[in-house]
C-alpha positions in Angstrom: -73.9 -112.7 -62.3 -72.4 -112.8 -65.8 -71.9 -116.5 -65.5 -75.5 -117.0 -64.3 -76.9 -115.1 -67.2 -74.8 -116.9 -69.7 -76.0 -120.2 -68.3 -79.6 -119.0 -68.5 -79.1 -118.0 -72.1 -77.5 -121.4 -72.9 -80.4 -123.3 -71.3 -83.1 -121.2 -73.0 -81.5 -121.3 -76.5 -83.0 -117.8 -77.0 -82.6 -115.4 -79.8 -81.0 -112.0 -79.2 -84.1 -110.2 -78.2 -85.1 -112.9 -75.7 -81.5 -113.0 -74.4 -81.6 -109.3 -73.8 -84.9 -109.7 -72.0 -83.4 -112.3 -69.7 -80.5 -110.1 -68.9 -82.7 -107.1 -68.1 -85.1 -109.2 -66.0 -82.3 -110.9 -64.1 -80.6 -107.6 -63.4 -83.8 -106.0 -62.2 -84.5 -109.0 -60.0 -81.1 -108.8 -58.3 -81.6 -105.1 -57.8 -85.1 -105.6 -56.4 -83.8 -108.2 -54.0 -81.0 -105.8 -52.8 -83.6 -103.1 -52.1 -85.8 -105.7 -50.4 -83.1 -106.1 -47.9 -83.9 -102.7 -46.5 -87.1 -104.1 -45.0 -85.9 -107.7 -44.3 -85.1 -108.5 -40.7 -81.4 -109.2 -41.1 -81.0 -107.7 -44.6 -77.8 -105.9 -45.4 -78.4 -103.4 -48.2 -75.3 -102.1 -49.9 -75.3 -99.6 -52.8 -72.1 -101.2 -54.0 -74.0 -104.4 -54.7 -76.5 -102.4 -56.8 -73.6 -100.9 -58.8 -72.0 -104.3 -59.3 -75.2 -105.8 -60.5 -75.7 -103.0 -63.0 -72.1 -103.5 -64.2 -72.6 -107.2 -64.5 -75.8 -106.6 -66.6 -73.9 -104.3 -68.8 -71.1 -106.8 -69.3 -73.6 -109.5 -70.1 -75.2 -107.3 -72.7 -71.8 -106.6 -74.2 -71.0 -110.3 -74.4 -74.4 -111.0 -76.0 -73.7 -108.2 -78.5 -70.3 -109.6 -79.4 -71.7 -113.0 -79.9 -74.3 -111.7 -82.2 -71.8 -109.5 -84.1 -69.2 -112.2 -84.7 -71.3 -115.3 -85.0 -74.7 -113.9 -85.9 -78.0 -114.7 -84.2 -77.6 -118.4 -84.9 -75.1 -119.0 -82.1 -77.4 -117.3 -79.5 -80.4 -119.2 -80.9 -78.6 -122.5 -80.7 -79.2 -123.5 -84.3 
């Protein structure tokens, strides 16, 4: 998930706030999909997947924060 979010940020060339928004929406989307598996015909819900998704989202926010701290918003914004 961290790789997917990093790629999304690179493609979007977003600033820090937009990058954070992408991380939150992607994390919430993955969690919603996991809970949707409760009602899907052959879905396999696993609370460990939800926990791993939350951890991945937290790691992605940490990476985004480090990039902003060390390189400023210009690296995240692609300028």
